[in-house]
TORGU-887322 format. One line per 3 residues: their letters; for each residue z, x, y of C-alpha. Coordinates in Angstrom, 2 decimals, m for minus. Last residue first. Layout:
A	Z X Y ~ ...
***
This chain:
LAE	m50.87 m23.68 46.58 ~ m52.53 m26.33 44.39 ~ m50.75 m29.09 46.34
LFD	m51.76 m27.40 49.60 ~ m55.41 m27.25 48.59 ~ m55.65 m30.85 47.37
QAW	m53.76 m32.18 50.39 ~ m56.03 m30.33 52.82 ~ m59.18 m31.64 51.13
RTV	m57.76 m35.20 50.92 ~ m57.14 m35.10 54.66 ~ m60.67 m33.81 55.23
DHE	m62.27 m36.81 53.52 ~ m63.34 m37.39 49.92 ~ m63.31 m41.19 49.76
MVW	m65.34 m41.76 52.92 ~ m67.74 m38.97 52.00 ~ m68.34 m40.34 48.51
DHM	m68.93 m43.92 49.67 ~ m71.41 m42.70 52.28 ~ m73.30 m40.62 49.72
ARM	m73.74 m43.62 47.41 ~ m74.80 m45.84 50.33 ~ m77.35 m43.26 51.48
RAP	m78.99 m43.07 48.07 ~ m78.99 m46.83 47.60 ~ m80.91 m47.23 50.87
DPN	m84.03 m45.56 49.36 ~ m85.93 m43.90 52.19 ~ m89.55 m44.24 53.37
TAA	m89.76 m41.63 56.16 ~ m87.42 m39.47 54.07 ~ m90.19 m38.70 51.56
VIA	m92.32 m37.23 54.38 ~ m89.39 m35.11 55.58 ~ m88.68 m33.85 52.05
AKV	m92.34 m32.94 51.49 ~ m92.47 m31.00 54.77 ~ m89.32 m29.03 53.93
SGL	m90.71 m28.15 50.48 ~ m94.05 m27.09 51.96 ~ m92.25 m24.85 54.43
DFP	m90.59 m22.96 51.57 ~ m87.66 m20.78 52.72 ~ m85.89 m23.99 53.79
NCL	m85.83 m25.22 50.16 ~ m85.44 m28.98 50.28 ~ m83.17 m31.81 49.18
YAQ	m83.79 m35.41 50.20 ~ m80.14 m36.46 49.96 ~ m78.69 m37.98 46.78
NLE	m77.16 m34.59 45.98 ~ m74.61 m35.02 48.75 ~ m71.76 m33.38 46.82
VAA	m73.43 m30.10 45.86 ~ m75.83 m30.30 48.83 ~ m72.88 m30.04 51.24
GAF	m72.56 m26.32 50.47 ~ m75.91 m25.84 52.19 ~ m78.46 m23.87 50.17
ESL	m80.20 m26.99 48.84 ~ m81.18 m27.71 52.42 ~ m80.75 m31.35 53.38
VLA	m83.07 m34.07 54.64 ~ m80.74 m37.05 55.10 ~ m82.15 m40.56 55.44
GDG	m81.17 m43.57 57.54 ~ m80.00 m47.04 56.53 ~ m77.48 m47.50 53.73
NPH	m75.19 m49.84 55.63 ~ m72.38 m47.33 56.18 ~ m74.59 m44.95 58.20
AAV	m72.32 m42.95 60.58 ~ m70.44 m41.38 57.66 ~ m73.73 m39.98 56.33
YEK	m74.41 m38.32 59.69 ~ m70.90 m36.83 59.75 ~ m71.35 m35.48 56.21
AVL	m74.56 m33.67 57.12 ~ m72.94 m32.38 60.32 ~ m70.15 m30.96 58.14
NMG	m72.29 m28.10 56.92 ~ m70.61 m26.55 53.82 ~ m70.63 m22.77 53.56
DKF	m74.17 m22.62 54.88 ~ m77.26 m20.62 53.89 ~ m80.91 m20.90 54.94
PTV	m79.85 m23.98 56.88 ~ m82.03 m27.12 56.92 ~ m80.05 m30.16 58.04
LMI	m82.61 m32.63 59.46 ~ m81.26 m36.17 59.87 ~ m83.88 m38.93 59.61
DAA	m83.76 m42.43 61.12 ~ m81.55 m41.28 63.98 ~ m79.88 m43.95 66.12
AYF	m76.51 m43.83 64.32 ~ m76.26 m40.05 64.49 ~ m77.36 m39.90 68.14
TGL	m74.86 m42.63 69.04 ~ m72.03 m40.78 67.30 ~ m73.01 m37.63 69.19
KDK	m72.68 m39.52 72.47 ~ m69.14 m40.60 71.53 ~ m68.21 m37.11 70.36
SVG	m69.40 m35.39 73.54 ~ m72.46 m33.11 73.44 ~ m72.34 m29.33 73.88
RHI	m75.25 m27.50 75.46 ~ m78.86 m26.57 74.68 ~ m80.47 m30.02 74.60
YHV	m84.03 m30.41 73.32 ~ m86.21 m33.51 73.10 ~ m89.18 m32.68 70.88
VPR	m92.28 m34.88 70.90 ~ m92.48 m35.11 74.69 ~ m93.31 m38.48 76.26
GVQ	m93.29 m38.44 80.06 ~ m96.76 m36.88 80.10 ~ m97.81 m36.71 76.47
GFR	m96.70 m34.50 73.60 ~ m98.74 m33.10 70.70 ~ m99.98 m29.64 71.63
GNI	m97.83 m28.79 74.65 ~ m94.78 m30.46 73.14 ~ m95.23 m28.48 69.94
RGI	m95.78 m25.20 71.85 ~ m92.76 m25.68 74.11 ~ m90.52 m26.53 71.15
AQE	m91.80 m23.48 69.25 ~ m91.09 m21.17 72.20 ~ m87.59 m22.65 72.53
VET	m86.83 m21.99 68.87 ~ m88.15 m18.41 68.98 ~ m86.18 m17.58 72.14
RTK	m82.97 m19.12 70.77 ~ m83.27 m17.14 67.55 ~ m83.84 m13.89 69.49
RYH	m80.72 m14.49 71.59 ~ m78.72 m15.08 68.40 ~ m80.07 m11.90 66.81
EIR	m79.13 m9.89 69.94 ~ m75.46 m10.89 70.14 ~ m74.29 m11.84 73.67
ERS	m75.18 m15.47 73.00 ~ m72.53 m15.96 70.33 ~ m73.32 m19.70 70.14
PTA	m74.80 m22.26 72.53 ~ m74.82 m25.76 70.97 ~ m78.24 m26.91 69.82
LQV	m79.05 m30.62 69.91 ~ m82.61 m31.11 68.69 ~ m84.03 m34.61 69.05
VAI	m87.43 m35.15 67.41 ~ m89.38 m38.23 68.44 ~ m92.04 m39.70 66.17
DDL	m95.15 m41.82 66.57 ~ m97.13 m39.89 63.97 ~ m96.42 m37.89 60.87
EGE	m98.76 m36.95 58.01 ~ m101.63 m36.40 60.48 ~ m102.12 m32.80 59.31
ELL	m101.27 m31.32 62.71 ~ m98.26 m33.60 63.06 ~ m97.07 m32.50 59.61
EEV	m97.67 m28.85 60.54 ~ m95.58 m29.17 63.71 ~ m92.79 m30.98 61.87
ALL	m92.58 m28.16 59.32 ~ m92.60 m25.54 62.10 ~ m89.74 m27.38 63.81
RQL	m87.77 m27.52 60.55 ~ m88.27 m23.78 60.05 ~ m87.22 m22.94 63.62
IGK	m83.89 m24.70 63.20 ~ m83.10 m22.91 59.92 ~ m79.34 m22.86 60.51
TYD	m78.61 m19.23 59.60 ~ m80.15 m17.88 62.81 ~ m77.53 m19.70 64.88
MRD	m77.87 m22.02 67.85 ~ m75.04 m24.24 66.64 ~ m76.55 m27.29 65.08
VGL	m77.43 m30.96 65.39 ~ m80.99 m31.87 64.34 ~ m82.34 m35.41 64.61
LVH	m85.59 m37.17 63.68 ~ m86.30 m40.56 65.30 ~ m89.05 m42.46 63.50
KPN	m91.31 m45.31 64.68 ~ m90.85 m44.26 68.28 ~ m89.13 m46.41 70.92
GLS	m90.07 m44.17 73.87 ~ m87.15 m41.74 73.54 ~ m85.21 m43.48 76.33
NRL	m85.72 m46.77 74.49 ~ m84.23 m45.22 71.35 ~ m81.16 m44.19 73.31
TRI	m80.73 m47.59 74.98 ~ m81.11 m49.42 71.66 ~ m78.49 m47.20 70.02
SSE	m76.11 m47.70 72.96 ~ m76.57 m51.50 72.84 ~ m76.12 m51.69 69.07
TAA	m72.78 m49.95 69.58 ~ m72.05 m46.55 68.06 ~ m69.03 m45.80 65.87
QVE	m67.53 m42.45 66.78 ~ m67.22 m40.04 63.88 ~ m63.57 m39.00 64.27
DAD	m62.43 m41.73 61.87 ~ m64.40 m39.98 59.12 ~ m62.25 m36.87 59.47
ISI	m64.67 m34.54 57.75 ~ m64.91 m32.58 54.51 ~ m64.03 m29.22 52.98
PFT	m65.08 m28.42 49.42 ~ m62.03 m27.10 47.52 ~ m62.96 m24.65 44.75
GTR	m60.07 m22.65 43.34 ~ m58.72 m19.12 43.05 ~ m55.70 m17.28 41.64
IDT	m56.00 m13.54 42.26 ~ m56.22 m10.79 39.65 ~ m59.68 m11.70 38.38
TLL	m61.58 m9.36 40.68 ~ m65.21 m8.68 41.62 ~ m66.91 m11.21 39.32
RFN	m64.20 m13.62 40.48 ~ m65.59 m13.56 44.01 ~ m69.09 m14.58 42.96
EED	m67.61 m17.32 40.75 ~ m65.61 m18.74 43.66 ~ m68.70 m18.78 45.87
TTR	m70.76 m20.50 43.18 ~ m67.99 m23.08 42.62 ~ m68.44 m24.10 46.24
QFG	m66.31 m24.24 49.39 ~ m63.78 m21.60 48.35 ~ m59.97 m21.51 48.23
ILD	m57.81 m18.44 47.65 ~ m54.33 m18.90 46.16 ~ m51.14 m16.82 46.04
CGS	m52.76 m14.41 48.46 ~ m51.89 m10.74 49.06 ~ m54.92 m9.77 46.98
LGS	m57.08 m10.88 49.91 ~ m56.19 m7.74 51.86 ~ m56.88 m5.54 48.85
LIE	m60.26 m7.21 48.40 ~ m61.10 m6.47 52.04 ~ m59.88 m2.86 51.71
DRW	m61.99 m2.33 48.59 ~ m65.11 m3.65 50.31 ~ m64.74 m1.35 53.33
PLQ	m68.20 0.25 53.10 ~ m69.73 m3.22 52.55 ~ m72.79 m2.91 50.31
QFL	m70.62 m4.11 47.42 ~ m70.67 m7.61 48.88 ~ m74.41 m7.81 48.30
APA	m74.40 m6.82 44.63 ~ m71.27 m8.95 44.15 ~ m73.05 m12.17 45.20
PFP	m71.92 m13.39 48.62 ~ m69.00 m15.64 49.55 ~ m70.19 m18.57 51.61
IHL	m68.36 m19.65 54.81 ~ m65.09 m21.60 55.19 ~ m62.99 m19.15 53.18
FFG	m59.50 m20.56 52.65 ~ m56.40 m18.40 52.21 ~ m52.96 m19.29 50.88
ITL	m49.71 m17.37 51.24 ~ m46.25 m18.31 49.98 ~ m43.80 m16.13 51.92
DSR	m40.76 m14.24 50.62 ~ m42.52 m10.85 50.52 ~ m42.67 m10.76 54.32
LER	m44.11 m7.63 55.99 ~ m45.99 m6.30 52.96 ~ m47.25 m9.77 51.99
LMG	m48.30 m10.34 55.60 ~ m50.50 m7.26 55.59 ~ m52.12 m8.38 52.33
PVL	m52.68 m11.95 53.58 ~ m53.92 m10.81 57.03 ~ m56.75 m8.59 55.81
QLQ	m59.24 m11.45 55.41 ~ m58.70 m12.72 58.96 ~ m62.18 m13.12 60.50
YDQ	m63.55 m14.52 57.24 ~ m61.66 m17.79 57.22 ~ m58.30 m19.50 57.56
VWV	m54.81 m18.32 56.58 ~ m52.37 m20.94 55.24 ~ m48.75 m19.78 55.35
TAN	m45.91 m21.48 53.44 ~ m42.38 m20.53 54.50 ~ m39.79 m18.92 52.20
KGA	m37.62 m17.98 55.22 ~ m39.09 m19.15 58.51 ~ m42.39 m17.85 59.84
AKA	m42.89 m17.02 63.54 ~ m42.31 m13.24 63.34 ~ m44.37 m12.81 60.19
TAR	m47.20 m14.80 61.79 ~ m47.24 m12.72 64.97 ~ m47.16 m9.54 62.87
AFK	m50.04 m10.69 60.66 ~ m52.19 m11.80 63.60 ~ m51.73 m8.50 65.42
ENV	m52.41 m6.59 62.20 ~ m55.67 m8.53 61.75 ~ m56.57 m7.38 65.26
AVY	m55.99 m3.71 64.40 ~ m57.90 m3.87 61.12 ~ m60.91 m5.55 62.79
REW	m60.77 m2.94 65.58 ~ m60.93 m0.14 63.01 ~ m63.87 m1.87 61.30
WEQ	m65.74 m2.17 64.59 ~ m65.22 1.56 65.28 ~ m66.51 2.43 61.80
RYE	m69.77 0.58 62.32 ~ m71.68 m1.21 59.55 ~ m74.38 m3.45 61.01
PTV	m75.54 m6.37 58.89 ~ m79.31 m6.98 58.51 ~ m80.43 m10.53 59.25
ILD	m80.70 m13.27 56.65 ~ m78.62 m10.74 54.69 ~ m77.21 m13.22 52.17
HYL	m75.00 m15.25 54.54 ~ m71.86 m13.25 53.66 ~ m73.53 m10.06 54.89
PWL	m74.83 m11.75 58.07 ~ m71.34 m13.05 58.98 ~ m69.41 m9.96 57.83
TSN	m71.11 m7.28 59.94 ~ m72.46 m8.70 63.23 ~ m70.11 m11.70 63.43
SFG	m66.73 m10.50 62.20 ~ m67.22 m6.75 62.67 ~ m68.81 m6.78 66.11
EYF	m68.70 m10.00 68.12 ~ m65.16 m10.79 66.96 ~ m63.36 m7.52 66.12
GEF	m65.23 m4.99 68.27 ~ m66.26 m7.08 71.29 ~ m63.26 m9.39 71.39
DDQ	m60.77 m6.63 70.65 ~ m62.30 m4.44 73.37 ~ m62.09 m7.37 75.80
DLC	m58.37 m7.90 75.10 ~ m56.88 m10.19 72.47 ~ m53.74 m12.32 72.74
VPV	m52.33 m13.99 69.64 ~ m50.99 m17.34 70.83 ~ m48.33 m19.21 68.82
LSI	m48.77 m22.98 69.13 ~ m46.05 m25.43 68.11 ~ m47.49 m28.87 67.46
GNF	m46.14 m32.12 68.95 ~ m49.18 m32.80 71.10 ~ m49.04 m29.26 72.51
EFP	m46.00 m26.97 72.43 ~ m45.99 m23.38 73.69 ~ m45.68 m19.80 72.47
ELE	m45.94 m17.27 75.32 ~ m49.33 m16.39 76.74 ~ m50.79 m13.13 77.97
AST	m54.11 m14.29 79.43 ~ m57.13 m12.12 80.12 ~ m59.25 m12.01 77.01
NGP	m59.91 m15.71 76.55 ~ m59.99 m18.09 73.58 ~ m56.33 m18.87 72.89
WGV	m56.30 m16.69 69.74 ~ m54.40 m18.18 66.83 ~ m51.13 m19.06 65.10
WCG	m50.52 m22.77 64.47 ~ m46.97 m23.95 63.90 ~ m44.97 m26.00 61.44
GRS	m42.05 m28.39 61.21 ~ m43.39 m30.03 58.05 ~ m44.35 m33.43 59.45
RLV	m45.92 m32.11 62.65 ~ m47.85 m29.32 60.92 ~ m49.12 m31.66 58.21
PAL	m50.21 m34.22 60.82 ~ m52.13 m31.51 62.75 ~ m53.78 m30.10 59.62
AAV	m56.56 m32.59 58.95 ~ m57.52 m33.35 62.55 ~ m57.50 m29.66 63.50
LGG	m59.67 m28.72 60.53 ~ m62.03 m31.62 61.21 ~ m63.32 m30.25 64.47
PSV	m63.18 m30.71 68.21 ~ m60.60 m28.69 70.13 ~ m57.61 m30.61 71.53
EYH	m57.42 m30.36 75.31 ~ m55.37 m27.97 77.45 ~ m54.67 m28.12 81.18
DGV	m55.43 m26.20 84.40 ~ m59.21 m26.41 84.20 ~ m60.07 m27.14 80.59
KDV	m58.25 m24.76 78.24 ~ m59.30 m25.37 74.65 ~ m56.89 m26.27 71.86
PLR	m56.73 m25.77 68.07 ~ m55.90 m22.05 68.45 ~ m58.72 m19.80 67.35
NAV	m59.05 m17.11 64.65 ~ m56.85 m19.12 62.34 ~ m53.32 m18.93 60.93
VLF	m51.74 m22.23 59.89 ~ m47.99 m22.06 59.41 ~ m45.54 m24.18 57.44
ENS	m41.73 m23.86 57.39 ~ m41.39 m22.61 60.96 ~ m37.94 m21.19 61.82
GM	m38.72 m17.67 62.97 ~ m37.70 m14.29 61.61
***
């Protein structure tokens, strides 16, 4: 038995190894929970991100980190396999077909056991444990068997599917059994909570929409905004997409909508910036998505671009926070068009970067963020006409809509989200 009073358990540790040292990973979850961990004598249990290192627990920025080491078979079966080729597409409404493989399931069980044992060993008596996300749904039940004294919470960051979809899963009963070890399960949207409660009413649940650390959205200078817009040819409208290269994000659909609007003469003098972070590139559906997106970008630029003046400016790599802040501030229209998304914090980050009411957010109604940011220009990404209409409307935005969303995001930040969940737990 350890001495930690509060433990966060997540697939990844909140640090990335850069050369011979560690740096804090980007993301609101780390920003929200780091102060809680420091104040409550806690630790973070997670995978360090590689399959070669056997690491002992270590301290970083005042937080105790407990590594759970995975080998290549774990990574392929648990992470690429069951987590991201079975659960991810199933929980995102079968945008692609999930694969159900017994050997992946067995690896998922084995890795969840590793996390549960590491957590049980690190937790002090009567500690509070907060397990994060779909990769670790068996951990609560395993942990309950190992340590009945613990208070266990779980938060699902992605959607929870309708029962008819969830029941496709051959191991549905085992997943529900794993989650039954929780004292509280949190969901992003009421819809997700209701879907879960149609399957079982034995577990206490709640809706806790996650948010951002508004201070992490870097304020851009007028000079940096001007420089960026100059580099794009000073167009009338700058349209921006910021996504992981994932088939759930609807990147191709927004590009097709822009292409048709250019064709019809509804848009002119625009620049589209698409920042697409590489993601799960060993998985076939992700490679296919990238190919389709890059083909569309090439076609649009070939049809409507000029020498030295492409329509779509495309970056397929990570972008630093300060540069991202400049992109947000410089963009007249933010395009967030996922087919399905638990929340989508990019939408909230864009809103946070526009305190004066300028800018416009085109937002899929199937993103969790649409519940709170209902003043956005909402669209149905399955309907190209709907996406086109939202983009056209966003070229002449109402500043009151952005101001209302900005006030909401600033008040309902990630710290408040964490406090609300932990108080309920």
